[in-house]
C-alpha atoms as one frame of an Amber mdcrd trajectory, in Angstrom:
protein
  -0.423  20.928  39.609  -2.900  19.211  41.958  -4.707  15.956  41.195  -8.500
  15.622  42.339  -7.825  14.623  45.746  -5.152  17.248  46.246  -1.929  15.465
  46.265   0.487  17.549  44.545   2.605  16.005  41.546   6.294  15.607  41.643
   8.377  17.072  38.913   9.347  13.456  38.215   5.778  12.541  37.679   5.085
  15.302  35.521   8.404  14.414  33.476   6.900  10.826  33.218   3.571  11.846
  32.208   5.007  14.113  29.308   7.146  11.390  28.336   4.429   8.694  28.226
   2.144  11.039  26.443   4.795  11.890  23.900   5.496   7.719  23.205   1.824
   7.317  22.832   1.357   9.985  20.325   4.585   8.633  18.347   3.293   5.074
  18.406  -0.150   6.126  17.328   1.482   8.078  14.444   3.585   5.142  13.390
   0.576   3.098  13.418  -0.968   5.489  11.163   1.849   5.944   8.827   2.317
   2.420   8.422  -1.614   1.402   7.607  -1.024   4.139   4.842   2.273   2.488
   3.504   0.442  -0.770   3.784  -2.370   0.433   1.685  -0.180   2.173  -0.728
   2.003  -1.189  -1.510  -1.084  -2.970  -1.931  -2.505  -0.476  -4.207   0.551
  -0.535  -6.381   0.788  -4.091  -6.477  -2.462  -4.436  -7.544  -2.118  -1.840
 -10.274   1.108  -3.541 -11.552  -0.657  -6.830 -11.594  -3.471  -5.439 -13.624
  -0.721  -3.951 -16.227   0.855  -7.404 -16.400  -2.625  -8.995 -16.984  -3.068
  -6.336 -19.872   0.202  -7.166 -21.404  -0.386 -10.598 -21.264  -3.691 -10.351
 -22.832  -2.368  -7.924 -25.588   0.718 -10.350 -26.537  -1.933 -13.505 -26.936
  -4.045 -11.309 -29.020  -0.854 -10.240 -31.178  -0.413 -14.072 -31.340  -3.622
 -14.802 -32.617  -3.705 -12.147 -34.880  -0.329 -13.375 -36.675  -1.746 -16.789
 -36.777  -5.012 -15.740 -38.514  -2.970 -13.367 -40.774  -0.366 -16.704 -41.819
  -3.629 -18.674 -42.368  -5.067 -15.965 -44.364  -2.052 -15.846 -46.582  -1.668
 -19.811 -46.868  -5.339 -19.990 -48.184  -4.543 -17.147 -51.030  -1.611 -19.246
 -52.305  -3.870 -22.536 -52.900
């Protein structure tokens, strides 16, 4: 191989360039995967948080319904 200025590249330099390109590609891929995993973890946490909110709201609604039912039963006794 030759460079634009006509100098030949040594085998060591070619090898170094190949290793450098491989490391750069691997680093870019690791970064992409980390971004995907980070987004997935965030989305999972959001979904679980939404479920927990729904469960709390259902529990509160159930408690209110039970209290309303108990009050209605007490009024029937009077």
